[in-house]
N, C-alpha and C positions, 0 to 999 in steps of 0.2 A: 389804416394800421389793420396786420392781419392779425385774428387770433390767434391766441397763446396756444392752442391744438393744432394750429397751422403752423406754428412755427417748427415745431420738434416733430413734425412727423406724422402718420395720421392716428387717430387713437382709435385700441381694440380694446372695446370695454369688453371685459368676464375673460382676457386670456393673462396668465401671468407670465413673468420673465425669465428668459430662457434661464434654466440652471447651469455655472460655469462647471469644467471639471475641475477637481482640486488642484492647487499647485505642490507637486512634491517640493520639500522643503531641501535647502543646497545641502550638497554634500560638510557632514559634519556638524548639520545639529539636531537638534532633536526635535521628534516631531510630537512627543506627548515628555512631561518630565521623568526625567532616571528614562527615557528609553532611545537610543540611539538610533537613526537614521539605516542602517543598516539593519537591523532586527525587522521580522516579521511583525507586526501588530496583528493577526490574524490567530495567534496560538499555536500556529504550523510548527512542528518541529524540522531541524533542519538536519538534512544528513549528515552526520559524524563519521568519522573512522570507523566507531565502535556500531553504530546502526549499520552504515557498510558491512561489518567482518558479523553482525546477527542474519542479514539478509542471506549475504554466501554464505554461513552456516546453514542456515535452513534449505536452499538451492542444492547445496552439495549433499547434505542426509535425505532430501529428497527422493535425489537419483540415486544414492547408494540403494535405498533402501527399496524403489522399483525393482532395480539391479537383481537384488536379494532374494525380492518377491519374482521376478522370472526365473533365476534358477532354482528357486524353490516349489514353484508349481512344474516345471518342468520334471523333478526329483518327483514330486508327488504323483506325476502324470505317468511317470516309467513304470513307477511301484505301483500303482494303482494297474496298470495294464498287467502287468507281470501278476498280480496276483487275483486279478479279475475279481476286484474292491470296490469300493466307492473313492472316488476322488475326494469329495470331499472329507471324510475321516483322513485319509491321506497326506492331503493338505493340510488338515487342522493339527497336526501329528508330526508332521516337517517341521524341523530344526531351523531350514533357513527362510521358511516363508515367517515362523515366527518370528525370527529375529528380524526380518524385513519387515513386518506392520511394528516392529517395535520401534528399528530405526525412523519406519515413516512416523507413525505417532509423535517421537521426538522435534523430527524436521516440522512437525503442523504446532507443533506448539514453538517451536523458535520460531514459526513463520508469523503466528498471531502474534509474538511478543513486538516483532519486528513493525508490522501493518499497527500497530496500536503506539509505536512510538513516532512513528514517520508515515504522516497522512498527507 
């Protein structure tokens, strides 16, 4: 008669059995008490319509702010060239540059809010 270790294959002392990947729960069942299978249990927030709107507002205001800054710098550069003054002072006193910075700051706040909601 053969030894018990020979019947079940060669023995590998010091090794652990292979870990099997977790089996997903069938549709409609819950993974944990009170948590449906379709929810992400990692704590991630799903992209909702409101979050998508916030992302679009952030992108749109960033683009508008950039266009306003470009226009303001063109006006400031022209004004500084005509008066032979400082471009920095002309830009700092330009309404378009200041509005562009304000709109761009609003877009940054909207973008940071969107990033905190959607990971």
